[in-house]
C-alpha positions in Angstrom: 28.0 -18.5 14.4 28.5 -19.1 10.7 29.7 -16.1 8.6 26.7 -14.8 6.6 26.6 -14.9 2.8 24.3 -11.8 2.5 24.6 -8.4 4.1 22.4 -7.2 6.9 23.1 -10.0 9.3 23.2 -8.0 12.5 23.0 -11.0 14.8 26.4 -12.2 13.5 27.8 -8.7 13.5 26.7 -8.1 17.1 28.3 -11.3 18.2 31.7 -10.3 16.7 31.4 -6.7 18.1 30.2 -8.0 21.5 27.3 -5.5 21.6 23.5 -5.3 21.0 22.4 -5.6 17.3 20.9 -2.1 17.7 24.3 -0.7 18.3 25.6 -1.8 14.8 25.9 0.9 12.1 25.0 -1.3 9.1 26.6 -0.4 5.7 26.3 -4.0 4.5 22.7 -4.0 3.4 21.7 -1.6 0.7 18.6 -0.2 2.4 17.3 3.3 2.1 18.2 5.1 5.4 15.3 7.6 5.0 12.6 5.0 5.6 10.3 3.3 6.3 7.9 6.0 5.0 5.3 7.3 7.3 2.6 6.1 4.9 3.9 2.5 5.4 3.8 2.8 9.2 0.3 4.3 9.2 -1.1 1.6 6.9 0.3 -1.1 9.1 -1.3 0.4 12.2 -4.6 0.7 10.3 -4.3 -2.9 9.1 -3.9 -4.4 12.6 -7.7 -4.8 12.8 -7.6 -7.0 9.8 -5.2 -9.6 11.3 -8.2 -11.9 12.0 -8.8 -12.2 8.3 -7.1 -14.0 5.4 -5.5 -11.7 2.8 -7.3 -11.3 -0.5 -5.7 -14.3 -2.4 -5.7 -12.2 -5.6 -4.3 -9.1 -3.9 -6.6 -7.1 -6.1 -6.0 -3.6 -4.7 -2.2 -4.1 -4.3 -1.9 -5.3 -7.9 -4.0 -2.4 -9.1 -1.7 0.0 -7.3 1.5 -1.5 -8.8 -0.1 -1.6 -12.3 -1.2 2.1 -12.0 2.3 3.1 -11.0 4.0 1.3 -13.9 1.2 1.9 -16.5 0.6 -1.8 -17.1 -2.3 -4.2 -16.6 -3.0 -5.7 -13.1 -3.1 -9.3 -14.6 0.6 -8.8 -15.5 1.6 -8.2 -11.9 2.2 -10.7 -9.1 3.3 -9.7 -5.6 5.5 -12.0 -3.6 7.0 -12.7 -0.2 10.1 -10.7 -1.2 11.8 -10.8 -4.6 13.5 -14.1 -3.4 10.2 -16.0 -3.5 9.5 -14.9 -7.1 13.1 -15.6 -8.1 12.4 -19.2 -7.1 9.6 -19.6 -9.6 11.6 -17.9 -12.4 14.4 -20.3 -11.6 12.1 -23.3 -12.0 11.2 -22.1 -15.5 14.8 -21.4 -16.4 15.9 -24.8 -15.2 13.8 -26.3 -18.0 16.1 -24.8 -20.6 19.5 -26.2 -21.7 21.5 -23.5 -19.9 21.0 -20.2 -18.0 23.6 -17.5 -18.2 24.1 -15.4 -15.0 26.3 -12.4 -14.4 29.7 -12.8 -12.8 30.1 -11.2 -10.3 26.5 -11.5 -9.4 23.9 -11.9 -6.7 24.4 -15.3 -5.0 20.7 -16.0 -4.9 20.6 -16.5 -8.7 22.9 -19.5 -8.4 21.1 -20.8 -5.2 17.7 -20.7 -6.9 18.9 -22.3 -10.1 20.8 -25.0 -8.3 17.7 -25.9 -6.3 16.2 -27.2 -9.6 19.5 -28.6 -10.9 19.7 -26.0 -13.7 22.7 -25.8 -16.0 24.5 -22.5 -15.2 27.1 -20.5 -17.0 28.6 -17.2 -15.9 29.2 -14.2 -18.2 31.4 -11.1 -17.8 29.7 -7.8 -17.2 31.9 -6.3 -20.0 30.4 -8.6 -22.6 26.8 -9.7 -22.5 26.4 -13.2 -24.0 26.6 -12.9 -27.8 27.0 -15.3 -30.7 25.5 -18.2 -28.8 24.3 -20.9 -31.1 22.0 -22.2 -28.4 20.5 -18.9 -27.3 17.0 -19.9 -28.3 17.2 -22.8 -25.9 19.0 -20.7 -23.2 18.0 -18.4 -20.4 19.5 -15.1 -19.2 19.5 -13.3 -15.9 20.5 -9.6 -15.9 20.7 -7.4 -12.8 20.1 -3.7 -13.7 21.4 -1.7 -12.0 23.9 -4.4 -11.3 24.7 -5.7 -7.8 27.5 -5.3 -6.6 29.0 -2.8 -9.2 26.1 -0.4 -9.7 26.5 -0.7 -13.5 23.5 0.5 -15.5 22.8 -1.0 -18.9 20.7 1.1 -21.3 17.6 -0.4 -22.7 19.1 -0.4 -26.2 21.8 -2.9 -25.0 19.3 -5.2 -23.3 16.6 -5.5 -26.0 18.8 -7.6 -28.4 19.3 -10.1 -25.6 15.5 -10.3 -25.0 15.0 -11.0 -28.7 17.7 -13.7 -28.7 17.1 -15.8 -25.5 14.3 -18.2 -24.7 13.6 -16.6 -21.3 15.1 -13.4 -19.8 14.8 -12.4 -16.2 15.7 -8.7 -15.6 16.2 -8.1 -11.9 15.4 -4.4 -11.4 15.6 -4.5 -7.5 17.6 -1.2 -7.4 16.0 0.6 -10.4 13.8 2.7 -8.1 16.9 4.5 -6.8 17.2 6.3 -10.2 14.9 9.3 -10.9 12.3 8.4 -13.6 14.1 10.3 -16.3 17.3 8.2 -15.8 15.7 4.7 -15.3 16.4 2.0 -17.9 13.5 -0.3 -17.1 12.1 -2.8 -19.5 8.6 -2.9 -17.9 7.0 -1.1 -20.8 8.3 -3.9 -23.2 6.6 -6.8 -21.3 3.5 -6.8 -23.6 5.8 -7.3 -26.6 7.7 -10.3 -25.3 6.3 -13.5 -23.8 9.8 -14.4 -22.7 10.4 -11.4 -20.5 10.2 -11.3 -16.6 10.8 -8.1 -14.7 11.6 -8.6 -11.0 11.2 -5.7 -8.5 11.7 -5.2 -4.8 9.8 -2.9 -2.5 12.1 -3.5 0.5 15.2 -1.7 -0.5 13.9 1.6 -1.7 11.2 1.9 1.0 13.3 0.3 3.8 11.0 -2.6 4.5 13.2 -5.7 4.4 11.5 -7.1 7.5 8.2 -7.3 5.6 9.6 -9.3 2.7 7.8 -7.7 -0.3 8.5 -7.7 -4.0 6.7 -8.3 -7.3 7.1 -9.4 -10.9 5.7 -8.0 -14.1 5.4 -10.5 -16.9 2.8 -12.0 -19.3 -0.5 -12.9 -17.7 -0.3 -16.6 -18.6 3.0 -16.9 -16.7 1.4 -15.2 -13.7 -1.4 -17.7 -13.8 1.1 -20.6 -13.8 3.0 -19.2 -10.9 -0.2 -18.7 -8.9 -0.9 -22.4 -9.3 2.5 -23.4 -8.2 3.0 -21.3 -5.1 1.5 -21.4 -1.6 -1.7 -19.3 -1.2 -1.5 -16.0 0.7 2.3 -15.6 0.2 2.0 -11.9 1.1 0.6 -11.1 4.5 -2.1 -8.4 5.0 0.2 -5.9 6.6 2.8 -6.2 3.9 0.2 -5.8 1.2 -1.2 -2.7 2.8 2.2 -1.2 3.3 3.2 -2.0 -0.3 0.0 -0.4 -1.6 0.7 2.7 0.4 4.4 3.3 -0.4 4.1 2.8 -4.1 1.8 5.8 -4.2 4.1 7.9 -1.9 5.5 10.4 -4.4 6.8 12.7 -1.7 9.1 9.9 -0.2 10.2 9.0 -3.7 11.3 12.5 -4.5 12.9 12.9 -1.1 15.0 9.8 -1.7 16.3 10.9 -5.2 17.1 14.4 -3.8 19.1 12.8 -1.0 20.9 10.0 -2.8 22.6 11.7 -5.8 24.7 14.3 -3.9 25.2 12.1 -0.9 26.6 9.2 -3.0 28.9 11.6 -4.9 30.2 13.1 -1.7 30.9 9.6 -0.2 32.7 8.6 -3.4 34.9 11.7 -3.3 35.9 11.1 0.3 36.7 7.4 -0.3 38.8 8.3 -3.3 41.0 10.4 -1.1 42.0 7.3 1.0 45.3 5.9 -0.5 44.5 2.2 -0.1 40.9 2.3 -1.4 39.7 2.6 -5.0 35.9 3.2 -5.2 33.9 2.6 -8.3 31.1 4.8 -9.5 27.7 3.3 -9.5 24.1 4.2 -10.2 22.4 2.5 -7.2 22.5 3.2 -3.5 25.8 1.5 -2.8 29.4 1.6 -3.9 31.9 -1.1 -4.7 35.4 -0.4 -3.4 38.7 -2.1 -4.2 40.9 -2.4 -1.2 44.6 -3.0 -0.7 43.8 -4.5 2.7 41.8 -7.8 2.7 38.2 -6.8 3.0 37.5 -9.6 5.5 40.2 -8.2 7.8 38.9 -4.7 7.3 35.4 -5.9 8.1 36.5 -7.4 11.4 38.5 -4.3 12.5 35.5 -2.0 11.8 33.2 -4.2 13.7 35.4 -4.7 16.8 36.6 -1.1 17.1 33.8 0.9 15.6 30.7 -1.3 15.5 30.4 -0.7 11.8 29.4 -3.5 9.4 30.5 -3.5 5.8 29.8 -6.1 3.2 32.9 -8.1 2.2 32.7 -9.7 -1.3 33.8 -13.2 -0.5 30.4 -14.5 -1.8 31.4 -13.0 -5.2 34.3 -15.3 -6.2 35.5 -13.0 -9.0 35.9 -10.2 -6.4 37.0 -12.1 -3.3 39.0 -10.3 -0.6 40.0 -7.5 -2.9 36.7 -5.7 -2.7 34.0 -4.6 -0.3 30.6 -3.0 -0.8 28.9 -0.3 1.3 25.5 1.2 1.3 25.1 5.0 1.0 23.6 6.1 4.3 23.0 9.6 5.8 25.8 12.2 5.5 26.5 11.9 9.3 26.7 8.1 9.2 28.9 8.2 6.0 31.3 10.5 7.9 31.5 8.1 10.8 32.5 5.4 8.3 35.1 7.7 6.6 36.6 8.6 10.0 37.0 5.0 10.9 38.6 4.1 7.6 41.0 7.0 7.9 42.1 5.7 11.3 42.7 2.2 9.9 
């Protein structure tokens, strides 16, 4: 079986560990371990009776719920079959420009989506956003905030000059929900001011629903209309739409996640920092990037075979390679299991 590019491939991990997929403790996918929320499960059960119907092609109620949550207009919102589907349509628009700048290291799907449409791609360093570009008005920019895999968070004041400079800017805020509202640096409120701004969001990571494939964009209504003409009808199934509508209103689950994440992430960081061959980096999302003296691919195999623990190596991030790995922040008990295994190694 081919080694996966993304995290969360439990079938591959189970084959290496020679055990059922359910026996793998997965630190490779940055999914909230507290979910799925009960509201999501209840909405799915209630929606089973609707399986004989097509979804509302306009997803009226779902879009209204997202709009109410973000204090924007429903016609600026488009749900999708995961953020990956919506990234595809953004990549189509970006491919019409002379060049698109993407973060390095960065999420591999940016390059995949852009290459699908033969876009011209250039990487930029996280320490220096593209500046002084003579062709910026004919160029696109993708920025991941908080950034994957480092967890770096850019303030709005650093990003707005880029929005003003580039022809089209995609801000991937897939992990923004993991920050309490007072700490978030979202550009959603600026969408009405810029017709070149696209905000990409995921509902699968924060609410632990990756199997449902659910995300959305917030952008100008005219762009939403274009994308609706391009894509397949009913991209989001009825159960996913109902679950999405339920979870985005679930304030109790949101607060529970923020209360859990901040101290748990700090404790995990402190324990990792005590291990002599590891150098963890602080981040603002629900994962940590760790530099390792031992090749991460070797470490990954040892943890799988001996402990049935899956971590994310960084081979798909060429700038990081075998010197780094990434782990999700899980429950305190699960984090301790990982720490104990790393201590033994």
